[in-house]
N, CA, C and O atoms as a DFTB+ gen file, in Angstrom:
748 C
 N C O
     1  1      12.520     -30.938      11.019
     2  2      13.994     -30.292       9.637
     3  2      12.828     -28.364       9.528
     4  3      11.729     -27.930       9.184
     5  1      14.102     -27.945      10.089
     6  2      13.027     -26.166       9.227
     7  2      13.822     -27.130       8.084
     8  3      14.664     -28.028       8.085
     9  1      12.738     -26.111       6.782
    10  2      12.969     -26.004       5.607
    11  2      12.524     -24.910       5.342
    12  3      11.845     -24.312       6.177
    13  1      12.907     -24.156       3.607
    14  2      12.631     -23.311       3.163
    15  2      12.019     -23.720       1.909
    16  3      12.156     -24.749       1.248
    17  1      11.169     -22.471       1.697
    18  2       9.870     -23.435       0.600
    19  2       9.623     -21.974      -0.605
    20  3       8.989     -20.993      -0.216
    21  1      10.303     -22.036      -2.270
    22  2       9.995     -21.737      -2.793
    23  2       9.168     -21.554      -3.194
    24  3       8.785     -22.724      -3.162
    25  1       7.998     -20.811      -3.847
    26  2       6.890     -21.888      -5.349
    27  2       7.330     -20.328      -6.364
    28  3       8.075     -19.352      -6.281
    29  1       6.524     -20.791      -7.096
    30  2       6.612     -20.610      -8.567
    31  2       5.499     -21.202      -9.261
    32  3       4.965     -22.301      -9.115
    33  1       5.188     -19.970     -10.276
    34  2       3.650     -19.636     -10.995
    35  2       3.500     -20.842     -11.674
    36  3       2.357     -21.001     -12.104
    37  1       4.297     -21.761     -11.913
    38  2       4.935     -23.051     -12.898
    39  2       3.833     -24.224     -11.999
    40  3       2.888     -24.847     -12.483
    41  1       4.434     -24.255     -10.280
    42  2       4.259     -24.969      -9.692
    43  2       2.782     -25.063      -8.782
    44  3       2.625     -23.985      -8.208
    45  1       1.902     -25.819      -8.547
    46  2       0.627     -25.870      -8.112
    47  2       1.021     -25.926      -6.434
    48  3       0.091     -25.594      -5.699
    49  1       2.200     -26.280      -5.818
    50  2       1.991     -26.506      -4.749
    51  2       3.691     -25.602      -4.342
    52  3       4.477     -25.246      -5.220
    53  1       3.929     -25.384      -2.723
    54  2       5.600     -24.728      -2.499
    55  2       6.229     -26.836      -2.339
    56  3       6.018     -28.026      -2.104
    57  1       6.709     -26.199      -2.559
    58  2       8.348     -27.904      -2.322
    59  2       9.448     -26.820      -1.727
    60  3      10.240     -25.911      -1.979
    61  1       8.573     -28.045      -0.288
    62  2      10.189     -27.441       0.703
    63  2      11.350     -27.948       0.312
    64  3      11.448     -28.898      -0.466
    65  1      12.451     -27.242       0.915
    66  2      13.661     -27.682       0.637
    67  2      14.733     -27.459       2.398
    68  3      15.253     -26.596       3.105
    69  1      14.508     -28.922       2.301
    70  2      15.341     -28.721       3.606
    71  2      16.497     -28.117       3.894
    72  3      17.403     -28.249       3.071
    73  1      16.774     -27.218       5.272
    74  2      18.624     -26.654       5.895
    75  2      18.874     -27.849       6.310
    76  3      18.395     -28.621       7.141
    77  1      20.438     -27.843       4.935
    78  2      21.502     -29.333       5.994
    79  2      21.373     -28.411       7.518
    80  3      21.039     -27.229       7.598
    81  1      21.883     -29.683       9.107
    82  2      21.453     -28.448       9.735
    83  2      20.323     -27.618      10.834
    84  3      20.343     -27.098      11.949
    85  1      19.413     -27.865       9.779
    86  2      17.955     -26.871      10.298
    87  2      17.606     -27.959      10.454
    88  3      16.785     -28.157       9.559
    89  1      17.754     -29.266      11.333
    90  2      16.959     -29.216      12.481
    91  2      16.605     -28.551      13.502
    92  3      17.396     -27.682      13.867
    93  1      15.403     -28.721      14.242
    94  2      15.279     -27.571      15.911
    95  2      15.226     -26.312      15.203
    96  3      14.248     -25.634      15.518
    97  1      15.956     -25.825      14.378
    98  2      15.207     -24.453      13.369
    99  2      16.699     -23.708      13.441
   100  3      17.701     -24.135      14.016
   101  1      16.577     -22.695      12.827
   102  2      18.055     -21.749      12.344
   103  2      17.653     -20.379      12.379
   104  3      18.570     -19.573      12.227
   105  1      16.613     -19.964      12.527
   106  2      16.097     -18.046      12.440
   107  2      16.950     -17.105      11.204
   108  3      18.180     -17.094      11.264
   109  1      16.569     -16.686      10.608
   110  2      17.122     -15.837       9.641
   111  2      16.337     -14.393       9.208
   112  3      15.168     -14.504       8.837
   113  1      16.883     -13.187       9.242
   114  2      16.429     -12.268       8.881
   115  2      16.031     -12.206       7.401
   116  3      14.975     -11.590       7.260
   117  1      16.385     -12.508       6.637
   118  2      16.498     -11.535       5.150
   119  2      16.974     -12.555       4.400
   120  3      17.961     -13.244       4.657
   121  1      16.301     -12.632       3.528
   122  2      16.836     -13.534       1.802
   123  2      16.739     -12.938       0.710
   124  3      15.875     -12.123       0.386
   125  1      17.327     -13.193       0.306
   126  2      17.381     -12.079      -1.300
   127  2      17.777     -12.300      -2.523
   128  3      18.981     -12.047      -2.514
   129  1      17.448     -12.643      -3.630
   130  2      18.174     -13.001      -5.464
   131  2      19.767     -12.075      -5.193
   132  3      19.995     -11.146      -4.417
   133  1      20.355     -12.529      -5.829
   134  2      21.137     -12.141      -5.926
   135  2      21.318     -12.226      -7.854
   136  3      21.595     -13.226      -8.516
   137  1      21.035     -10.747      -8.376
   138  2      21.452     -10.540     -10.320
   139  2      22.935     -11.720     -10.867
   140  3      22.764     -12.673     -11.627
   141  1      24.075     -11.394     -10.356
   142  2      24.417     -11.212     -10.458
   143  2      24.791     -13.329     -10.301
   144  3      25.235     -13.797     -11.350
   145  1      24.660     -14.060      -9.472
   146  2      24.865     -15.182      -8.765
   147  2      23.577     -16.008      -9.762
   148  3      23.865     -17.064     -10.326
   149  1      21.945     -15.307      -9.917
   150  2      21.164     -15.900     -10.024
   151  2      21.153     -17.550      -9.359
   152  3      21.452     -18.697      -9.689
   153  1      20.470     -16.623      -7.958
   154  2      20.765     -17.357      -7.145
   155  2      19.594     -16.851      -6.265
   156  3      19.222     -15.736      -6.632
   157  1      18.941     -17.324      -5.263
   158  2      18.132     -17.121      -3.874
   159  2      20.035     -16.687      -2.653
   160  3      21.173     -17.114      -2.847
   161  1      19.730     -16.139      -2.015
   162  2      21.400     -15.929      -0.757
   163  2      19.944     -15.873       0.412
   164  3      19.228     -14.913       0.697
   165  1      19.885     -17.620       1.004
   166  2      19.297     -18.294       2.671
   167  2      20.570     -17.924       3.491
   168  3      21.671     -18.420       3.251
   169  1      20.346     -17.063       4.426
   170  2      21.340     -16.829       5.299
   171  2      20.853     -18.322       6.505
   172  3      19.648     -18.432       6.733
   173  1      21.662     -19.178       7.067
   174  2      21.257     -20.682       7.528
   175  2      21.241     -20.411       9.366
   176  3      21.009     -21.200      10.282
   177  1      21.582     -18.998       9.366
   178  2      21.727     -18.387      11.221
   179  2      22.081     -19.589      11.800
   180  3      22.958     -20.085      11.092
   181  1      21.737     -20.555      13.083
   182  2      23.332     -21.429      13.678
   183  2      23.920     -22.585      12.889
   184  3      24.573     -23.365      13.583
   185  1      23.838     -22.870      11.608
   186  2      23.911     -23.440      11.044
   187  2      25.822     -23.387      10.719
   188  3      26.469     -24.417      10.530
   189  1      26.231     -22.455      10.718
   190  2      27.284     -21.692      10.446
   191  2      27.603     -21.105       8.575
   192  3      28.493     -20.373       8.144
   193  1      26.551     -21.748       7.901
   194  2      26.687     -21.455       6.248
   195  2      25.373     -20.820       6.474
   196  3      24.458     -20.880       7.295
   197  1      25.739     -20.058       5.170
   198  2      24.550     -19.112       4.205
   199  2      24.549     -20.985       2.990
   200  3      25.152     -22.037       2.780
   201  1      23.134     -19.986       2.531
   202  2      22.970     -21.478       1.638
   203  2      22.491     -20.654      -0.216
   204  3      21.967     -19.556      -0.405
   205  1      22.803     -21.405      -0.982
   206  2      23.315     -20.428      -1.868
   207  2      22.171     -21.138      -3.118
   208  3      22.625     -21.958      -3.916
   209  1      20.425     -20.658      -3.188
   210  2      19.765     -21.021      -3.967
   211  2      19.857     -21.523      -5.504
   212  3      20.399     -20.694      -6.235
   213  1      19.570     -22.332      -5.934
   214  2      19.361     -22.423      -7.605
   215  2      17.743     -22.200      -7.438
   216  3      16.973     -22.775      -6.669
   217  1      17.472     -21.151      -8.434
   218  2      15.822     -21.148      -8.296
   219  2      14.670     -21.973      -9.242
   220  3      13.454     -22.159      -9.199
   221  1      16.174     -22.472     -10.407
   222  2      15.391     -24.223     -11.053
   223  2      15.974     -24.725     -10.856
   224  3      15.380     -25.727     -11.256
   225  1      16.892     -25.108     -10.495
   226  2      16.921     -27.221      -9.984
   227  2      16.584     -26.843      -8.152
   228  3      15.904     -27.689      -7.571
   229  1      16.830     -26.204      -7.724
   230  2      16.593     -26.371      -5.666
   231  2      17.837     -26.755      -5.284
   232  3      18.129     -26.939      -4.102
   233  1      18.494     -26.871      -6.068
   234  2      19.634     -27.375      -6.118
   235  2      20.440     -26.073      -4.565
   236  3      20.724     -24.914      -4.865
   237  1      20.661     -26.622      -3.041
   238  2      21.507     -25.789      -2.331
   239  2      23.080     -25.417      -2.023
   240  3      23.687     -26.393      -2.463
   241  1      23.735     -24.788      -1.658
   242  2      24.923     -24.475      -2.367
   243  2      25.566     -23.714      -0.726
   244  3      25.721     -22.510      -0.523
   245  1      25.923     -25.186       0.547
   246  2      26.594     -24.477       1.425
   247  2      28.027     -23.397       1.083
   248  3      28.965     -23.579       0.306
   249  1      27.770     -22.410       1.880
   250  2      28.897     -21.114       1.278
   251  2      29.086     -21.088       3.128
   252  3      28.140     -21.174       3.911
   253  1      31.188     -20.887       3.683
   254  2      31.241     -20.742       5.102
   255  2      31.313     -21.238       6.222
   256  3      30.565     -22.129       6.624
   257  1      32.238     -20.711       6.872
   258  2      32.348     -21.310       7.589
   259  2      31.824     -20.841       9.668
   260  3      32.026     -21.396      10.749
   261  1      31.387     -20.050       9.385
   262  2      30.748     -18.586      10.052
   263  2      30.087     -19.724      11.748
   264  3      29.757     -20.909      11.788
   265  1      30.139     -18.689      12.858
   266  2      29.164     -19.235      14.150
   267  2      27.621     -20.223      13.925
   268  3      26.481     -20.129      13.469
   269  1      28.667     -21.304      14.693
   270  2      27.483     -22.408      14.545
   271  2      26.940     -23.313      15.732
   272  3      27.447     -24.349      16.164
   273  1      26.234     -22.921      15.989
   274  2      25.425     -23.445      18.051
   275  2      24.790     -23.918      17.587
   276  3      24.181     -23.612      16.562
   277  1      24.713     -25.393      18.614
   278  2      24.327     -26.805      18.986
   279  2      22.638     -26.497      19.570
   280  3      21.988     -27.542      19.594
   281  1      21.996     -25.483      19.948
   282  2      20.691     -25.378      19.710
   283  2      19.947     -23.770      19.238
   284  3      20.620     -22.815      18.848
   285  1      18.496     -23.766      19.378
   286  2      17.563     -22.883      18.285
   287  2      17.576     -22.016      19.468
   288  3      17.156     -22.639      20.443
   289  1      17.894     -20.847      19.732
   290  2      16.668     -20.183      20.778
   291  2      15.629     -19.197      20.856
   292  3      15.134     -18.458      21.707
   293  1      15.394     -19.649      18.828
   294  2      14.315     -18.437      18.555
   295  2      14.364     -17.898      17.868
   296  3      15.212     -18.349      17.098
   297  1      13.913     -16.955      17.479
   298  2      13.829     -15.359      16.900
   299  2      15.330     -15.374      15.715
   300  3      15.854     -16.402      15.287
   301  1      15.611     -14.455      15.507
   302  2      16.397     -14.461      14.407
   303  2      18.006     -13.615      14.619
   304  3      18.621     -12.861      13.865
   305  1      18.294     -14.114      15.915
   306  2      19.826     -13.168      16.631
   307  2      21.094     -14.271      16.485
   308  3      22.228     -13.929      16.821
   309  1      20.843     -15.503      16.004
   310  2      21.493     -16.231      16.489
   311  2      22.890     -16.650      14.587
   312  3      22.251     -16.802      13.546
   313  1      23.962     -16.724      14.502
   314  2      24.981     -16.600      13.893
   315  2      24.653     -15.815      12.651
   316  3      24.329     -14.672      12.974
   317  1      24.610     -16.046      11.083
   318  2      24.337     -15.690       9.999
   319  2      22.994     -15.577       9.691
   320  3      22.206     -16.521       9.631
   321  1      22.683     -14.131       9.449
   322  2      20.497     -13.761       9.278
   323  2      20.453     -13.012       8.473
   324  3      19.377     -12.616       8.025
   325  1      22.169     -12.390       7.838
   326  2      21.574     -11.350       6.779
   327  2      23.332     -11.926       5.424
   328  3      24.548     -12.027       5.588
   329  1      22.416     -12.116       4.319
   330  2      23.481     -11.986       3.349
   331  2      23.563     -11.271       1.961
   332  3      22.475     -11.011       1.448
   333  1      24.773     -10.886       1.226
   334  2      23.955     -10.602      -0.525
   335  2      25.651     -10.909      -0.755
   336  3      26.441     -11.352       0.079
   337  1      25.872     -10.579      -1.951
   338  2      27.339     -11.375      -2.900
   339  2      26.999     -10.286      -4.207
   340  3      25.919      -9.831      -4.582
   341  1      28.461     -10.065      -4.751
   342  2      29.070      -9.768      -5.869
   343  2      29.355     -10.990      -6.593
   344  3      29.487     -12.080      -6.038
   345  1      29.448     -10.794      -7.845
   346  2      29.926     -12.135      -8.728
   347  2      30.822     -13.327      -8.036
   348  3      30.616     -14.527      -7.853
   349  1      31.614     -12.683      -7.817
   350  2      32.613     -13.406      -6.610
   351  2      32.800     -13.206      -5.236
   352  3      33.679     -13.932      -4.773
   353  1      32.444     -12.714      -4.711
   354  2      32.467     -12.875      -3.040
   355  2      30.608     -12.385      -2.405
   356  3      29.785     -11.546      -2.773
   357  1      30.642     -13.538      -1.223
   358  2      29.168     -13.518      -0.495
   359  2      30.341     -12.879       0.699
   360  3      31.524     -13.063       0.982
   361  1      28.975     -11.864       1.266
   362  2      28.966     -10.630       2.188
   363  2      28.036     -10.959       3.001
   364  3      26.845     -10.840       2.713
   365  1      28.723     -11.686       4.793
   366  2      27.864     -12.187       5.375
   367  2      27.757     -11.179       7.004
   368  3      28.788     -10.774       7.541
   369  1      26.546     -10.941       7.517
   370  2      26.718     -10.240       8.524
   371  2      26.818     -11.863       9.775
   372  3      26.141     -12.891       9.755
   373  1      27.510     -11.604      10.352
   374  2      26.768     -12.651      11.120
   375  2      26.768     -11.985      13.514
   376  3      27.477     -11.164      14.095
   377  1      25.797     -12.765      13.959
   378  2      25.193     -11.955      14.644
   379  2      25.871     -12.085      15.959
   380  3      26.380     -11.222      16.674
   381  1      25.787     -13.026      16.069
   382  2      26.688     -13.834      17.234
   383  2      28.466     -13.826      17.519
   384  3      29.195     -14.054      18.484
   385  1      28.598     -13.544      16.512
   386  2      30.098     -12.641      16.042
   387  2      30.345     -11.521      16.494
   388  3      31.287     -11.359      17.270
   389  1      29.495     -10.446      16.075
   390  2      29.374      -9.039      14.654
   391  2      30.271      -8.992      14.573
   392  3      31.004      -8.513      15.439
   393  1      30.716      -9.551      13.303
   394  2      31.493      -9.044      12.648
   395  2      30.672      -9.455      11.025
   396  3      29.675     -10.102      10.703
   397  1      31.393      -8.923      10.533
   398  2      30.972      -8.857       8.929
   399  2      32.185      -9.709       7.922
   400  3      33.357      -9.377       8.100
   401  1      31.901     -10.712       6.961
   402  2      32.822     -11.483       6.861
   403  2      32.527     -10.759       4.855
   404  3      31.662      -9.995       4.427
   405  1      33.919     -11.599       3.996
   406  2      33.460     -11.413       2.566
   407  2      34.140     -12.484       1.909
   408  3      35.331     -12.660       1.651
   409  1      32.817     -13.352       1.636
   410  2      33.816     -14.466       1.368
   411  2      34.206     -14.901       0.129
   412  3      33.350     -14.426      -0.618
   413  1      34.772     -15.351      -0.355
   414  2      35.422     -15.908      -1.800
   415  2      34.387     -16.477      -2.265
   416  3      33.727     -16.797      -1.276
   417  1      33.638     -16.919      -3.564
   418  2      32.956     -17.928      -4.086
   419  2      33.837     -18.541      -5.308
   420  3      34.499     -17.984      -6.184
   421  1      33.609     -19.762      -5.051
   422  2      34.016     -21.186      -5.971
   423  2      35.339     -21.252      -5.200
   424  3      36.415     -21.313      -5.795
   425  1      35.282     -21.245      -4.448
   426  2      36.761     -21.926      -3.402
   427  2      38.235     -21.280      -4.074
   428  3      39.075     -22.106      -4.431
   429  1      38.525     -19.878      -4.232
   430  2      39.348     -19.697      -5.008
   431  2      38.899     -17.877      -2.773
   432  3      37.999     -17.475      -2.035
   433  1      40.930     -17.661      -3.141
   434  2      41.149     -16.776      -2.197
   435  2      41.105     -16.952      -0.900
   436  3      41.122     -18.111      -0.485
   437  1      41.036     -15.803       0.070
   438  2      41.164     -16.194       1.239
   439  2      39.679     -14.657       1.348
   440  3      39.266     -13.902       0.468
   441  1      39.191     -14.827       3.256
   442  2      37.972     -14.613       3.251
   443  2      38.924     -12.940       4.177
   444  3      39.913     -12.885       4.908
   445  1      38.139     -12.040       3.727
   446  2      38.539     -11.017       4.705
   447  2      36.773     -10.453       6.142
   448  3      35.597     -10.156       5.934
   449  1      37.435     -10.561       7.124
   450  2      36.510      -9.822       7.749
   451  2      36.730      -8.636       8.324
   452  3      37.728      -7.956       8.087
   453  1      35.711      -8.278       9.204
   454  2      36.154      -7.172       9.845
   455  2      34.855      -6.740      11.233
   456  3      33.637      -6.603      11.120
   457  1      35.893      -6.604      12.674
   458  2      34.220      -6.105      13.945
   459  2      33.110      -5.141      13.471
   460  3      33.188      -4.121      12.787
   461  1      31.909      -5.852      14.112
   462  2      31.362      -4.722      13.393
   463  2      31.014      -3.293      14.881
   464  3      31.224      -3.336      16.093
   465  1      30.555      -2.443      14.178
   466  2      30.716      -1.223      15.883
   467  2      28.889      -2.014      16.294
   468  3      28.694      -1.699      17.468
   469  1      28.419      -2.324      16.099
   470  2      27.019      -3.082      17.228
   471  2      26.519      -4.412      16.267
   472  3      26.997      -5.046      15.327
   473  1      25.244      -4.443      17.094
   474  2      25.182      -5.613      15.977
   475  2      24.124      -6.117      14.748
   476  3      22.966      -5.713      14.636
   477  1      24.507      -6.677      14.235
   478  2      23.889      -6.333      13.053
   479  2      22.767      -6.780      12.728
   480  3      22.316      -7.762      13.316
   481  1      21.805      -5.918      11.333
   482  2      20.736      -6.375      10.678
   483  2      20.475      -6.649       9.248
   484  3      19.895      -7.723       9.095
   485  1      20.641      -6.223       8.522
   486  2      20.572      -6.182       6.765
   487  2      22.229      -5.877       6.713
   488  3      22.878      -5.297       7.583
   489  1      22.722      -6.432       5.453
   490  2      23.765      -6.699       5.126
   491  2      23.661      -6.266       3.494
   492  3      22.564      -6.455       2.968
   493  1      24.388      -5.882       2.937
   494  2      23.974      -5.139       1.232
   495  2      25.624      -4.773       0.535
   496  3      26.540      -4.073       0.967
   497  1      25.471      -5.678      -0.835
   498  2      26.776      -4.584      -1.289
   499  2      25.891      -3.339      -2.541
   500  3      24.769      -3.145      -3.009
   501  1      27.065      -2.856      -2.605
   502  2      26.402      -1.874      -3.863
   503  2      27.249      -1.262      -4.302
   504  3      28.012      -0.495      -3.716
   505  1      27.183      -1.651      -5.826
   506  2      28.279      -2.155      -6.108
   507  2      28.842      -0.665      -7.217
   508  3      29.971      -0.549      -7.693
   509  1      27.850       0.175      -7.371
   510  2      28.332       1.134      -7.945
   511  2      30.351       2.123      -6.972
   512  3      31.223       2.845      -7.455
   513  1      30.059       1.315      -5.078
   514  2      30.581       2.578      -4.571
   515  2      31.529       1.599      -3.903
   516  3      31.901       1.853      -2.758
   517  1      31.932       0.559      -4.485
   518  2      32.263      -0.606      -3.768
   519  2      32.585      -0.847      -2.442
   520  3      33.597      -1.239      -1.862
   521  1      31.065      -0.395      -1.988
   522  2      30.786      -0.679      -0.429
   523  2      30.236      -1.871       0.165
   524  3      29.763      -2.710      -0.601
   525  1      30.219      -2.113       1.597
   526  2      28.911      -3.043       2.418
   527  2      28.545      -2.135       3.372
   528  3      29.307      -1.614       4.185
   529  1      27.157      -1.920       3.243
   530  2      26.501      -1.360       3.734
   531  2      25.660      -2.102       4.857
   532  3      24.812      -2.936       4.538
   533  1      25.890      -1.810       6.040
   534  2      25.371      -3.229       7.429
   535  2      24.697      -1.932       8.214
   536  3      25.361      -0.956       8.561
   537  1      23.441      -2.060       8.412
   538  2      22.132      -1.716       9.096
   539  2      22.266      -2.388      10.741
   540  3      22.100      -3.579      11.006
   541  1      22.667      -1.104      11.918
   542  2      22.408      -1.817      12.687
   543  2      22.120      -1.134      13.721
   544  3      22.890      -0.561      14.492
   545  1      20.699      -1.211      13.741
   546  2      19.750      -0.494      14.687
   547  2      19.841      -0.215      16.223
   548  3      18.921       0.445      16.705
   549  1      20.873      -0.653      17.069
   550  2      21.155      -0.109      18.274
   551  2      21.957       0.433      18.390
   552  3      22.135       1.118      19.396
   553  1      22.711       0.368      17.504
   554  2      23.661       2.506      17.059
   555  2      23.372       3.148      16.290
   556  3      24.258       3.738      15.672
   557  1      21.723       3.390      15.883
   558  2      21.133       3.471      15.181
   559  2      21.820       4.120      13.664
   560  3      21.447       5.149      13.101
   561  1      22.824       3.264      13.258
   562  2      23.392       3.909      12.361
   563  2      23.944       2.561      10.880
   564  3      24.247       1.371      10.976
   565  1      23.897       3.079      10.197
   566  2      24.875       1.920       9.093
   567  2      25.679       2.245       8.565
   568  3      25.876       3.290       7.944
   569  1      26.634       0.856       8.838
   570  2      28.036       1.297       9.074
   571  2      28.286       0.873       7.374
   572  3      27.837       0.012       6.617
   573  1      29.140       1.857       7.285
   574  2      29.980       0.919       5.585
   575  2      31.063       0.857       5.192
   576  3      31.747       1.869       5.341
   577  1      31.825      -0.619       4.373
   578  2      33.582      -1.089       4.486
   579  2      33.267      -0.520       3.275
   580  3      32.120      -0.246       2.925
   581  1      34.897      -0.223       2.218
   582  2      35.088      -0.455       1.649
   583  2      35.454      -1.547       1.648
   584  3      35.905      -2.142       2.627
   585  1      35.276      -2.100       0.236
   586  2      36.104      -3.754      -0.006
   587  2      36.684      -3.758      -0.871
   588  3      36.030      -3.623      -1.905
   589  1      38.224      -3.906      -1.033
   590  2      39.255      -4.100      -1.881
   591  2      39.060      -6.039      -2.154
   592  3      38.555      -6.838      -1.366
   593  1      39.734      -6.355      -3.691
   594  2      39.321      -7.169      -3.699
   595  2      40.751      -8.068      -4.598
   596  3      41.005      -8.744      -5.595
   597  1      41.419      -7.392      -3.241
   598  2      43.267      -7.403      -3.881
   599  2      43.502      -8.857      -3.425
   600  3      42.568      -9.437      -2.872
   601  1      44.729      -9.518      -3.623
   602  2      45.558     -10.976      -3.443
   603  2      45.779     -11.005      -2.181
   604  3      46.715     -11.790      -2.030
   605  1      45.434     -10.574      -1.126
   606  2      44.390     -10.226       0.329
   607  2      43.798      -9.177       0.432
   608  3      44.098      -8.039       0.794
   609  1      42.110     -10.126      -0.250
   610  2      40.612      -9.202      -0.098
   611  2      40.932      -8.048       1.278
   612  3      41.939      -8.275       1.949
   613  1      40.057      -6.849       1.645
   614  2      40.164      -6.248       3.127
   615  2      39.252      -5.400       2.745
   616  3      39.160      -4.612       1.804
   617  1      38.368      -5.790       3.929
   618  2      36.650      -4.895       4.135
   619  2      37.359      -3.942       5.279
   620  3      37.609      -4.338       6.418
   621  1      37.667      -2.481       4.732
   622  2      38.347      -1.110       5.687
   623  2      36.832      -0.580       5.906
   624  3      36.103      -0.501       4.917
   625  1      36.280      -0.166       7.354
   626  2      35.118       0.863       7.088
   627  2      35.849       2.065       7.290
   628  3      36.772       2.376       8.043
   629  1      35.062       2.779       6.242
   630  2      34.871       4.280       5.744
   631  2      34.205       4.940       6.227
   632  3      34.309       6.152       6.038
   633  1      33.084       4.327       7.187
   634  2      32.494       5.776       7.616
   635  2      30.797       4.612       8.238
   636  3      30.764       3.385       8.334
   637  1      29.784       5.498       8.500
   638  2      28.270       5.463       8.575
   639  2      27.429       6.622       8.480
   640  3      27.777       7.752       8.137
   641  1      25.785       6.056       8.967
   642  2      25.484       7.196       8.468
   643  2      23.987       6.652       9.283
   644  3      23.338       5.611       9.181
   645  1      23.788       8.054      10.226
   646  2      23.044       7.933      11.352
   647  2      21.389       7.947      10.971
   648  3      20.778       8.830      10.367
   649  1      20.938       6.842      11.453
   650  2      19.078       6.639      11.013
   651  2      18.605       7.155      12.601
   652  3      18.981       6.309      13.411
   653  1      18.124       7.928      13.047
   654  2      17.274       8.323      14.061
   655  2      16.350       6.753      14.430
   656  3      16.246       6.009      13.456
   657  1      15.828       6.349      15.500
   658  2      15.417       5.361      15.777
   659  2      15.787       4.210      15.362
   660  3      15.551       3.107      15.855
   661  1      16.414       4.501      14.379
   662  2      16.956       2.808      14.074
   663  2      17.023       1.899      13.183
   664  3      16.119       1.071      13.289
   665  1      18.006       1.664      12.033
   666  2      17.331       1.097      10.739
   667  2      17.073       0.132      10.438
   668  3      17.947      -0.505       9.850
   669  1      15.966      -0.403      10.631
   670  2      15.891      -1.664      10.424
   671  2      16.153      -2.915       8.762
   672  3      17.116      -3.619       8.457
   673  1      15.001      -2.718       8.163
   674  2      16.117      -2.886       6.377
   675  2      17.278      -2.424       5.866
   676  3      18.059      -1.732       6.521
   677  1      17.436      -2.724       4.844
   678  2      17.670      -1.787       3.960
   679  2      17.774      -1.995       2.160
   680  3      18.398      -3.021       1.888
   681  1      17.334      -1.299       1.044
   682  2      17.536      -1.840      -0.185
   683  2      18.296      -1.010      -0.957
   684  3      18.052       0.165      -0.685
   685  1      19.004      -1.126      -1.690
   686  2      19.399      -0.283      -2.762
   687  2      19.074      -0.489      -4.152
   688  3      18.819      -1.477      -4.842
   689  1      19.161       0.715      -4.339
   690  2      18.666       1.394      -5.374
   691  2      19.713       1.811      -6.406
   692  3      19.694       2.912      -6.958
   693  1      20.712       0.776      -6.654
   694  2      21.596       1.714      -7.473
   695  2      21.906       2.268      -8.855
   696  3      22.990       2.755      -9.177
   697  1      20.269       2.074     -10.058
   698  2      20.386       2.200     -11.363
   699  2      19.521       3.680     -10.719
   700  3      19.499       4.595     -11.542
   701  1      18.963       3.929      -9.626
   702  2      18.355       5.019      -9.322
   703  2      20.318       6.686      -7.748
   704  3      20.620       7.795      -7.309
   705  1      20.630       5.333      -7.871
   706  2      21.622       5.992      -6.369
   707  2      20.564       6.218      -5.320
   708  3      20.356       7.355      -4.896
   709  1      19.996       5.337      -4.956
   710  2      19.312       5.474      -3.223
   711  2      19.370       4.506      -2.568
   712  3      19.619       3.572      -3.330
   713  1      19.283       4.162      -1.544
   714  2      19.242       3.567      -0.348
   715  2      17.566       3.540       0.403
   716  3      17.073       4.661       0.532
   717  1      16.921       2.650       0.763
   718  2      15.869       2.853       1.543
   719  2      15.959       2.226       2.157
   720  3      16.383       1.113       1.845
   721  1      15.614       2.544       3.437
   722  2      15.295       2.109       5.033
   723  2      14.089       2.729       5.709
   724  3      13.704       3.873       5.469
   725  1      13.395       1.723       6.755
   726  2      12.904       1.827       7.243
   727  2      13.247       1.623       8.376
   728  3      14.011       0.667       8.512
   729  1      12.701       2.690      10.126
   730  2      12.689       2.578      11.228
   731  2      12.173       1.566      12.179
   732  3      11.043       1.093      12.059
   733  1      13.073       1.198      13.212
   734  2      13.209       0.074      14.264
   735  2      11.141      -0.279      14.372
   736  3      10.514      -1.338      14.359
   737  1      10.560       1.575      14.495
   738  2       9.666       1.775      13.877
   739  2       8.362       1.949      13.516
   740  3       7.438       2.507      14.108
   741  1       8.435       1.199      12.090
   742  2       8.439       1.254      11.208
   743  2       7.681       2.869      10.322
   744  3       6.569       3.141       9.871
   745  1       9.047       3.635      10.432
   746  2       9.020       5.215       9.894
   747  2       9.659       5.460       8.637
   748  3       9.684       6.598       8.169
């Protein structure tokens, strides 16, 4: 069974958290802490879910109905492999479906989705602009979507940023109006 391991300065040893459906492996690229949710966001790869983990209680909450696959091929190329959130919405890149999803939290509302131009890597919510940025190494770009939380939420492609040699990761520094990435070959 695949487990996520969280450690704390108060713990003497890591505490494994079994990922439901993770038996045989899941593969994910990215784990982030969401300040608005006060949770870790753990993509469940081939399980078809993203898990929100409360660091205080270690409780897992499964979100979404994404691409679910019967077996793991190794690596991090199946299903949901990167996610981020705002206070009421989870944004997920599904590598198998090559789609971006905006999933409402709290069981209310309708999910939005949009096709991606290329295979996704990292997805990040950019609060000041109301955008979702998705790195796409094979396209050598960061694809940008405008998110609107209306009666029927929408994700609309609004542009892209070229990144020679392809962006691999993505960190948003909203306080300083900056984004950081590195290229596929660590530049």
